[in-house]
N, C-alpha and C positions, 0 to 999 in steps of 0.2 A: 504494500499501500505506500503511494506516493503522499508526501505533504499535502497536496490540495485534496486528495480522495480522502486523507483524512479528516482534514477539517470540515469537508463535506459530509462526511460521516457525523462528524461529530455535534455539526448545524440540526441537519434533521435526522435523527435515527427511527428505527422502528423498535418500538419497546413492547413486549407482552408480558400480562401477567397471569399467574395460575393461581387461584383460590378456589376453594371449596362449594362456594354459592356466593355468589355477588348478590342474590337477591335478600338474603338476609338483614337482620337488624342490630349485627353484632360492631363491637368496636374497629374488626378486621374489614369488615366490609367499608363502613363509613371513610377508613382510612384510603383504603386502596380507591374507592371513588374519588376521592378528594385529589388524591396525588395524581392519580390517572387525567382526570380533568385539567389539571395543572400543567401535565407534561402534554398535554393534546394540544396546547396554543402552538408549540414549538415541533412536534413530533408525530410520528404517525404512533398510535395507540390502541392494543388490543385487551379484550380483556376475557380471560377462557376459564369456565366455572365448570367444575366437576361434575356439580348438580345445578339444578334449577327448580325449587320447591315452588316459586311463587312466578307468574307470568312476568313481571318487571322489577326493576330492583329497588329496593325501598329508599335509597339513597339515589338522590340524582345522579346520572350519568350522562357525559355531554352525548348527545345523538353522533356525532361524528365519528366515536370511538366503537369499533367493531367489536361483537360482544358473539362470542361463540362458546356452544355447549358440548361437553362430551358425554353426559349420561342425564336422563331426566328422571323424576321421584317415581314416575306412572307404572315401575315394574317392584312393587314392594316382594315379589317373593322372588325376585334374582339372588343368587346363590353370592355369598361373600367373596367366592374366589373368580365365579364369572365376572361380578362388579369390579373387581381390583384387575382383571386381566383386562375387561373393557377398556379402562381408565387409562392403563398404561399404554395401550393398542392405540385408541384414539388421540391420546395426546401426544405420542410420538409422530403421527401422521400427520397430526397439527403444526408439531415443531418444524418437520420437513415443508409442509406447505407456507407457513407463514415467513419461514427464513428472518426472521426476528434478529435484529442486534443484540439485544438484552432481554433475559427472560428474570423475572423477580417471582420468586416463589412466595405466596402469603401464608406463612405460619410452618410449623414445622412438618406437615404431611405433606403440603404442597411443593414445599422445597425440597423433600427426601426424594418424591417422584422426578423433579427435575434433576436431581443429582444421579437417579438411577438412568435415566436418558442422555444426559448430557455428556457421554462418551461418544452418541452417534452422531454430533454435530459440534465441529470444533470450532466452525464461525461465528458461533453465539457465545456470550458470556453469560454467565449464572449467577444470579444474586438469590440467597436465602435471606427474607425478610422477617424478622421474628417482632412478636408483638405481647408475648406475655415476659415475664424475667425466668432467668435459666432455671433457677432451683424449682420453679412451681413444676416443671415438668417430672412424669413420673420414671422409674428406674426402666421401662418398656421405652419411651419414646428417647430418653437421653441416648440410650443405645444406638436406635436408630437414628438419632442427630449425629453421634459422634462419626456413624458408619458412613453417613451418604453426604453430609453437608461436606465431606474433604473432596468432594469432587467439585465443589460450588469455587467460582473465581471469588467470591467475597459474601460475607455475611452482616448485616445491617441488624443491629438490634437499637434499641431506643433510650438506652440511659448510660452514662459512664460506669455505673456500678455492675452492668451486665455486662460491659464491655471487657472486663476483668477477668469474668469467667469463662468469655467465648475465645479471649485471647489464649488460655491454655490449650486449648485445641485446634484453632483455627489460625492462620497467620493472616489473614486479611479478614480485619473487622473495623466497621464504619459507625460511629453512634449519629443516627439521624431520627430525630424527634419526629413525631405525626404532624402533620399540618392542621393548623387552628381553621376550622371548619368556616367560620364566617368572619366578618369586621365590622364594627359598629359603632356608630357616635353614638348613639343613644345608651345610655347606662341606668340601671337601678338607681331609686332616690332613697333606698334604704329604709323607707317607712312601711312596707309592706311585712305583715306579720307572717311570714309564710318562711321556712324552711325548706329546702329541696335537697333530693339525691337522685342522680339518675343512674342506669346501667341496668345491666340484666339481673332480673331474679333468679341469680343463683348463689349456692354457699359461699363462694369466695368473694363474693361482692358483699358481704357483710350487712345486708338489710336486717337481719336478726337482731344483730348488734343495736343497729340504730334504733331501732323499735323500744328494744329494753331500755337502751338508754334515755327516750325519750318519755317511757312511762316514768322514769324516776325524775323527771322534771316538771312533766305536765302540771302538775296543780302548782308549780312556780310560777308560769307565763300563760299568756294568753295566745300566744304563738301556737299556729299549726303546723303538721310536716305534710309533703306531698313527695312520693317517691314514685319517679317515672320508668317505665322499664315493663318487659315481660319475661317470663321464664319457668322453669320448672318447679319454683318454690313460692310461686304466686298464691296456690291454694293455701298452703303451710303460714306463710304471712299473714293471710287474709286471717286465718284462724288466729294468729299471736295477736292481732291487731284485737278481734272482737274479744278474746280470753282478758285482753288488759282494760277493756270498757273505752277504748279510744276512737270507735268508728267512725264518730264526729270529729277527730282531731288530727286522724294520721288517714291519709286516703292515697290508694294505689290507682294511677291513673292511666298506667297502659303506653304503648309509645306513641309518640306526638311526632309529626313533621317539620313542627314549627318548636324545636325546641328554644330559639333563640327568646320569645316571647315567652318561655316557660322560666329562664332565667330572669329576663326583665323585670318578671313579676315576682320576686323574691327578695329577701335580703340576707339569707343565709344559705350556703352551700356545705353539705356535712358528704364526706365521701368515708363510709364505713369500711372500705375494704379490707379483708382478711391478707391479700395479696395483690400487687398491681403491677401490669407491667409498666405503664406511664402514667396515664390518668387524665385523660385528653377532656375529660368533662370540667377538670380542675381549669384547663386554662381557657376554656368556653366561657365558663363561669367568670373567671377573672375578667375576660374581655368586656364582659357586661357589667362590670365592677361589683359583682357580686362575692363579698368576704369568705373564703374558703376554709372549712376544717377539714383534716384528714389523720388518721391515724398513721401512724410510722413505721408503715408496712413495708416489707421488701419489694419491688425496690422503688417504684414512680413516686411516689408524693414527695419523698425528702430530696430529691433531685430537681424538684418545682419552686417546694416552699421554703420560705428562710422562715423561720417562724418569728412571728409579731411583726414581720414586715411586710408580708403578703399574702400571709394566710397563718393559720395555727395547726401545728403538728403535734397530735395526744400522743403521750407515751406515757404507760407502754400501749404497744397496739393491741387493741383488742379489749381494752379497759374502758367498760360502759361508764363507769362512775366520774371518770377524768373526762371524758367525752362530753356526759352532759354538763361537767363544769365548764368546758371550753363551750357550748352551747350557750349556756347561761351569761357567761363574760361576755359575747357579743350580744345578746339580746339585750344586756342592760347596760352598756358603754356602747352610744353612739358615736364618739369621737374614735374610740377603736376600731369601728366598723368602719367609720371613712377612711381611717389610715391606710388599715389592710386594702380597700377598695380602690384606692389609689396606687399603692404596691402591686397590685394585682394588673391591674392595668399596664403598667410598666412591663410587666413578666408578660403579658400575653402579646407583647408587642413581637418580642423572639422567635414566636411561632408562628408568623404570618408566611403567606404561602412562597413570596419572593426569595427570603432567608432558605427556609428549608428546601426550594427547588434548586436553588446554588448548590448544596450539598450533595445533592443525588447528583445533578451533570456532573459537578466534581469527580464523582466517583465513577460515573458511566465513563469520562475522558482518562480517567487512570487505568481502568482495564481494558480500554481498548488501545493503549501504547504499546 
């Protein structure tokens, strides 16, 4: 490749993402849609999904981005072996057909699939893009990751903490946070007596801890709690709310397509996760001026929050009494809410698309040298 060809290639590349299912509502799908949309402005982008549970993506995907599906969920009786063989065969065919400069695997499984097939295509560069912290993976997935990520050209993780863990096993690791999903000039006025939390209703997100904490302080405040999201723990969380006698104070609202308005209509954001890969919801809340509280869990929040400057970190992680104290400290102290709101707004600027996009493009260029 001569110098002119190199610069043309860097200016407009063909970039393909491999994801389990772009139609779902999780953080990985959101981050993928945001990055793909941002890259589409200057590059040719494809999104390849292994499955297609819903007809259209929940998060906006630029219509210029071509979407491809390996399987559908229309065959519930298909055997696991047959399904995996179909995934590998279909993906191998698409890799050849698309002839991409860059392949990005979203998460451990998709990245491992690309690792399996990377030997068939020496022209493309392959990147494993992880969204959960290193230690969160089970032993099985750690073995799979260690086995197949070594065939990738680079591993991208979300925090400096995770970088140290990945560098033990892989030579090329880049830290690139997720893109802030929106920018707003409008911010909350901090007068709404509403606490919010957003995420999948799953064990690791710790909403049961938040409900238990709120139960302890409910009699000391008139504020209410809203939890936005869906997931397998929805029924048990509703039961917990009912048993606490707080159905009029704690609301499970399901998913929303207008998350910005949810932030703007609140005055405190709480992230009660037991573990967190990054915590983009913190950045979104900060962009809207919402003061944030988070457990100091591994690894995300401590990479974003400087305690009492742009948020509150609750230690030890999982302590519902300490969490309640932190919530009350913001409820009862408007100047502290205002201080943390301003600090959070400054922090959120570091995650706007222009800055994050430069980090990705810089990695692409390094891999193509």
